[in-house]
C-alpha positions in Angstrom: 23.2 119.5 -50.5 24.1 121.5 -47.4 21.1 122.9 -44.7 22.9 124.8 -42.0 20.5 123.6 -39.3 21.9 126.8 -37.2 20.2 129.5 -40.1 16.5 129.6 -40.6 15.4 130.2 -44.5 13.1 132.4 -46.2 11.1 131.1 -49.2 12.9 133.4 -51.6 16.3 131.2 -50.5 17.9 133.5 -48.4 19.5 132.2 -44.9 19.5 134.3 -41.7 22.2 133.9 -38.7 21.6 135.6 -36.1 24.9 137.0 -34.5 23.9 138.7 -30.4 21.6 141.4 -31.7 23.0 141.4 -35.5 22.4 139.2 -37.9 24.0 137.9 -40.8 22.2 137.7 -44.1 23.2 135.6 -47.1 21.3 133.0 -50.3 21.0 129.5 -49.7 23.4 126.8 -52.2 20.3 126.0 -53.3 20.0 129.4 -54.7 23.8 129.7 -55.8 23.5 126.8 -57.7 19.9 127.9 -59.6 21.7 131.2 -59.9 24.9 129.4 -61.7 28.2 131.4 -61.9 27.6 135.0 -60.4 30.0 137.5 -61.6 28.1 140.9 -59.7 26.6 141.6 -56.5 25.0 145.2 -56.3 23.1 146.3 -53.1 23.0 149.9 -52.3 20.9 149.6 -49.2 23.7 150.1 -46.2 22.5 152.6 -43.5 19.2 151.9 -45.2 16.1 150.0 -43.0 14.6 147.5 -45.7 11.3 146.0 -44.8 11.1 142.6 -44.4 10.5 140.8 -47.7 11.5 144.4 -49.8 14.6 144.4 -52.3 17.9 145.0 -50.7 20.2 143.9 -53.7 20.9 142.3 -57.3 22.8 138.9 -57.7 24.1 138.6 -61.7 24.7 135.7 -62.9 26.0 134.8 -66.2 22.4 133.8 -67.9 20.0 136.0 -65.4 20.0 139.5 -62.6 18.3 138.3 -59.8 16.7 140.2 -56.5 17.6 139.9 -52.8 15.0 140.1 -50.1 15.2 141.1 -46.3 14.2 138.2 -45.0 13.1 140.0 -41.9 12.8 143.9 -41.4 16.3 145.7 -40.0 18.9 148.7 -40.9 21.7 147.1 -43.2 24.8 147.7 -41.4 27.3 146.7 -43.2 27.5 144.8 -46.6 30.3 142.1 -47.1 32.8 144.1 -48.4 34.9 140.5 -50.3 31.9 140.4 -53.1 33.6 143.3 -54.9 36.6 141.3 -56.1 35.4 138.3 -56.0 31.4 138.0 -56.1 32.1 134.0 -57.0 32.3 133.9 -53.0 28.8 133.7 -53.1 29.5 130.3 -55.3 31.8 128.7 -53.4 31.2 129.5 -49.5 27.5 130.3 -49.8 27.4 130.1 -45.6 30.7 131.4 -45.1 33.2 134.3 -47.4 29.5 134.4 -49.8 27.7 136.0 -47.7 25.8 139.2 -48.2 25.3 141.9 -45.3 25.0 142.7 -42.5 21.6 144.1 -40.3 20.1 145.0 -37.0 17.5 143.2 -37.1 14.0 145.6 -36.2 13.0 142.7 -33.6 15.0 139.5 -33.3 12.7 137.2 -32.2 11.0 137.9 -36.0 14.6 135.5 -36.6 12.4 132.3 -35.4 9.4 132.8 -37.5 11.4 131.9 -40.0 11.8 128.3 -42.2 14.0 125.8 -39.9 16.6 123.9 -42.7 14.7 120.8 -42.6 11.0 122.8 -43.5 13.5 124.7 -45.8 15.1 121.7 -47.2 11.3 120.1 -47.9 10.5 123.4 -49.8 13.7 123.3 -52.0 12.2 119.1 -52.2 16.1 117.7 -51.3 
């Protein structure tokens, strides 16, 4: 299982990667594996400010629907346009083409307080 060291993680199985003053958010390889084949992603929060731990969308797998939780407070700048045509990209490449949203964090320093790759690996037992 892959736990990229350049990302920060949440107990809700989201990851976040800072890119300058913006950040990219997605779900972890562990999360997509637990969900199974993802068939639909619904994110209707583009342009909205979303609080930390608040739901910013959902992912639908063959057998379940799961909420997506914002790792830090921020404004959703963009939703990954590729997810509409290929939601399975979350399964194939959760840290690359399967990203969910690009955000403008309210406070970039909040990202540093999230879990490291080692902490997240310990949380999920891998």
